[in-house]
C-alpha positions in Angstrom: -1.8 45.4 68.9 -3.8 43.1 66.1 -7.0 43.3 65.4 -9.4 40.0 66.0 -12.4 38.7 64.5 -15.6 38.1 66.8 -17.7 35.7 67.0 -19.9 37.7 65.1 -18.7 37.1 62.1 -21.2 36.0 59.1 -18.1 35.0 57.2 -18.4 37.4 54.1 -15.4 37.8 53.3 -15.3 41.3 53.0 -12.6 42.2 55.4 -10.0 39.8 53.9 -10.8 41.5 51.0 -10.0 44.7 52.2 -7.1 43.6 54.0 -3.7 45.2 52.5 -1.5 43.0 54.4 -3.2 39.7 53.2 -3.8 38.7 57.1 -7.2 37.5 56.9 -8.2 33.9 56.0 -11.3 32.2 56.0 -11.2 29.2 59.8 -13.5 27.7 60.9 -17.5 29.6 61.0 -15.3 32.6 61.2 -13.1 34.9 59.4 -9.8 35.1 61.1 -6.4 37.3 61.6 -3.4 37.1 61.8 -1.9 38.1 64.6 1.5 39.3 63.2 0.6 39.9 59.6 -1.6 42.5 60.8 -1.2 46.5 60.6 -3.5 47.7 63.0 -4.6 49.2 60.2 -8.7 48.9 60.6 -9.1 48.3 56.7 -11.0 45.6 58.5 -13.8 47.5 60.5 -14.5 49.6 58.4 -16.1 47.2 55.6 -17.6 44.3 58.3 -21.1 44.7 58.4 -21.6 43.3 61.8 -19.0 44.5 63.3 -17.0 41.6 63.9 -13.4 42.7 63.8 -12.4 44.6 67.1 -9.0 46.1 67.9 -8.0 43.8 71.2 
């Protein structure tokens, strides 16, 4: 089960910097997670200041 970034994302980039799989990239108005590359480790959720990455 991969993580997904909600609309609460403020595009700070903290999650992308911490992703060990490099599965997070800047999208249109918010960051997005490549579900095929996501390792479901939760590193992104642990550093997000607004709690935007959530387990699906």
